[in-house]
C-alpha positions in Angstrom: -27.0 19.1 -55.7 -28.8 21.6 -53.3 -31.8 19.3 -52.9 -29.4 16.4 -52.0 -27.7 18.6 -49.4 -31.0 19.5 -47.9 -32.1 15.9 -47.9 -28.9 14.8 -46.1 -29.4 17.6 -43.5 -32.9 16.5 -42.9 -31.8 12.9 -42.5 -29.1 14.0 -40.0 -31.6 16.0 -38.0 -34.1 13.1 -37.9 -31.5 10.4 -37.3 -29.3 12.1 -34.7 -32.1 13.9 -33.0 -33.4 10.4 -31.9 -30.0 8.8 -31.0 -29.6 10.6 -27.7 -32.4 8.5 -26.2 -31.0 5.4 -27.8 -27.6 6.1 -26.2 -29.3 6.5 -22.9 -30.9 3.1 -23.2 -27.8 1.4 -24.5 -25.5 2.6 -21.6 -28.0 1.3 -19.0 -26.3 -2.1 -19.1 -23.4 -1.8 -21.6 -20.3 0.2 -20.7 -20.2 3.3 -22.9 -16.9 3.0 -24.8 -17.3 -0.8 -25.4 -20.8 -0.1 -26.6 -19.6 2.6 -29.1 -16.7 0.2 -30.1 -19.3 -2.5 -31.1 -21.5 0.2 -32.8 -18.7 1.5 -35.0 -17.2 -1.9 -35.7 -20.4 -3.4 -37.1 -21.3 -0.3 -39.2 -17.7 0.1 -40.4 -17.4 -3.5 -41.5 -20.7 -3.3 -43.4 -19.5 -0.3 -45.3 -15.9 -1.4 -45.9 -16.8 -5.0 -47.1 -19.6 -3.7 -49.2 -17.5 -1.1 -51.1 -14.5 -3.4 -51.5 -16.8 -6.1 -53.0 -18.2 -3.5 -55.2 -14.8 -2.8 -56.7 -13.5 0.2 -54.7 -9.7 0.2 -54.4 -8.1 -0.6 -51.0 -7.3 2.5 -49.0 -3.7 3.6 -49.0 -1.7 3.9 -45.8 -2.1 7.7 -46.0 -5.8 7.4 -46.3 -6.0 5.0 -43.4 -4.0 7.6 -41.4 -6.4 10.4 -42.3 -9.4 8.1 -41.5 -7.9 7.3 -38.1 -7.4 11.0 -37.2 -11.0 11.8 -38.3 -12.5 8.8 -36.8 -10.9 9.4 -33.4 -11.8 13.0 -33.3 -15.4 12.5 -34.5 -16.3 9.2 -33.1 -14.1 8.6 -30.0 -13.9 12.1 -28.8 -17.2 13.3 -30.2 -19.8 10.5 -30.0 -17.8 8.6 -27.3 -17.7 11.7 -25.1 -21.5 12.1 -25.5 -22.1 8.5 -24.8 -20.0 8.5 -21.6 -21.6 11.8 -20.4 -25.1 10.4 -20.8 -24.4 8.2 -17.8 -24.6 11.4 -15.7 -26.5 14.0 -17.7 -30.1 13.6 -19.1 -30.2 12.9 -22.8 -32.3 16.0 -23.5 -29.8 18.3 -21.8 -26.9 16.5 -23.6 -28.6 17.1 -26.9 -28.9 20.8 -26.1 -25.3 21.2 -24.9 -24.0 19.5 -28.1 -25.7 22.3 -30.0 -22.4 24.2 -29.1 -20.7 22.3 -32.0 -21.4 25.1 -34.6 -20.1 27.6 -32.1 -16.8 25.7 -31.8 -16.6 25.4 -35.6 -17.0 29.2 -36.1 -14.4 29.9 -33.4 -11.8 27.4 -34.8 -12.4 28.8 -38.3 -11.8 32.3 -37.0 -8.5 31.4 -35.2 -6.8 28.9 -37.6 -4.5 30.3 -40.3 -6.4 30.8 -43.5 -9.7 30.2 -41.8 -13.0 32.1 -42.5 -13.5 35.1 -40.2 -17.1 35.4 -39.0 -19.2 38.4 -40.0 -21.0 40.6 -37.5 -24.3 38.5 -37.7 -22.4 35.3 -37.1 -20.5 36.7 -34.2 -23.8 37.9 -32.6 -25.2 34.4 -33.2 -22.2 32.8 -31.4 -22.5 35.1 -28.4 -26.3 34.4 -28.1 -25.6 30.7 -28.4 -22.9 30.8 -25.6 -25.3 32.8 -23.4 -28.0 30.3 -24.0 -25.7 27.4 -23.0 -24.6 29.2 -19.9 -28.2 29.8 -18.9 -29.0 26.1 -19.6 -26.2 24.8 -17.4 -26.8 27.5 -14.8 -23.4 27.0 -13.0 -24.0 29.6 -10.3 -27.7 28.5 -9.8 -29.1 31.9 -10.9 -32.5 30.3 -11.3 -32.5 29.0 -7.7 -33.4 25.5 -8.9 -31.2 22.5 -8.2 -30.9 20.8 -11.6 -28.4 18.3 -10.4 -26.4 18.2 -13.6 -23.1 16.5 -13.2 -20.4 19.1 -13.8 -17.9 16.6 -15.1 -20.5 15.3 -17.5 -21.3 18.8 -18.8 -17.5 19.5 -19.3 -17.1 16.3 -21.2 -20.1 17.2 -23.4 -18.5 20.6 -24.3 -15.2 18.9 -25.0 -17.0 16.3 -27.2 -18.4 19.1 -29.2 -14.9 20.6 -29.6 -13.5 17.3 -30.7 -16.3 16.8 -33.2 -15.6 20.3 -34.6 -11.9 19.7 -35.0 -12.5 16.4 -36.8 -15.1 18.1 -39.1 -12.7 20.9 -40.1 -9.7 18.5 -40.5 -11.7 16.2 -42.8 -12.3 18.9 -45.4 -8.8 18.7 -46.7 -7.9 15.2 -45.7 -6.6 12.5 -48.0 -9.5 10.0 -48.1 -10.8 7.4 -50.7 -12.9 8.8 -53.5 -15.8 6.6 -52.4 -17.6 8.5 -49.6 -18.9 5.2 -48.2 -15.5 3.6 -48.1 -14.1 6.7 -46.4 -16.9 6.5 -43.8 -16.1 2.8 -43.3 -12.4 3.3 -42.5 -13.3 6.2 -40.2 -15.8 4.0 -38.3 -13.3 1.1 -38.1 -10.7 3.5 -36.7 -13.2 4.9 -34.2 -14.0 1.4 -33.2 -10.4 0.6 -32.4 -10.0 3.8 -30.4 -13.2 3.2 -28.5 -12.3 -0.4 -27.6 -8.8 0.7 -26.5 -10.2 3.5 -24.3 -12.8 1.1 -22.8 -10.1 -1.4 -21.8 -7.9 1.3 -20.4 -10.7 2.7 -18.2 -11.6 -0.8 -16.9 -14.8 -1.3 -18.8 -13.9 -4.9 -19.6 -14.4 -5.9 -16.0 -17.8 -4.1 -15.9 -19.2 -5.8 -19.0 -21.5 -8.8 -18.2 -23.3 -10.1 -21.3 -25.8 -11.9 -19.1 -27.1 -8.6 -17.7 -27.4 -6.8 -21.0 -31.1 -5.8 -21.2 -33.3 -6.0 -24.3 -33.7 -2.2 -24.2 -29.9 -1.7 -24.3 -29.5 -4.2 -27.1 -32.3 -2.5 -29.0 -30.7 0.9 -28.4 -27.4 -0.4 -29.7 -29.0 -1.9 -32.9 -30.7 1.5 -33.5 -27.4 3.3 -33.1 -25.7 1.0 -35.6 -28.4 1.4 -38.3 -29.8 4.9 -37.8 -26.9 6.7 -36.0 -24.0 5.3 -38.0 -25.2 3.9 -41.3 -27.6 6.8 -41.9 -26.6 9.8 -39.8 -22.8 9.4 -39.9 -22.7 8.6 -43.6 -24.8 11.6 -44.5 -22.6 13.8 -42.3 -19.3 12.7 -43.8 -20.8 13.2 -47.3 -21.8 16.7 -46.4 -18.3 17.5 -45.1 -17.1 16.8 -48.6 -19.7 18.6 -50.7 -20.8 21.5 -48.6 -18.6 24.1 -46.9 -18.6 23.4 -43.1 -19.2 27.1 -42.2 -22.2 27.3 -44.5 -24.3 24.5 -43.0 -22.9 24.9 -39.5 -24.4 28.4 -39.5 -27.7 26.9 -40.6 -27.5 24.6 -37.6 -26.9 27.6 -35.3 
């Protein structure tokens, strides 16, 4: 089991470490929430149809509800927030700011009833991580350099990390299908619905012009569907079930 966990972690690092650039390419000519809606819809349909044809039982209403909660926290708030912010913040900086996710997880675990209290070493690591993010963002221009980072974009990235952390912790005790792949499928479909709704509410429908979608954006979207969702997200949701969140989140820190 331990070797499978490490294999999933490595797959996540390789898959999601490369998706920030793919997101940057995809949002060049595709509005962010409509792009993530398509991304999650295609990946979710592949997983859902595959597992249902393989004989998995249809999810119950309670399981759909859990999938919707997880999908909207992880995918709409988490990945959707990152995708939107990358219109204004460089992809490399976005990846570094999202490294705050384990810090949020440790903090939420410490504050929630029945959560795991961090030990001294973990607390020191959290403080160092927060200091590092503060130096990276440099809100008071201590370095004297004008980075030009969009403040709203940075705030959205931090909130995206928080949303991802809440969804991750909630999923550990959620009522989901026994099949990890089917569970990932309904989360992706729920995230797709939330993304499309948010995209329409924010007026992205009027900004979408299929004739102007570039080959680079289309390639970025295809990469996100296969590598980001079908590989990275599936490995992540499997890890949430088999490995304690605080254990591997501390390794990420």
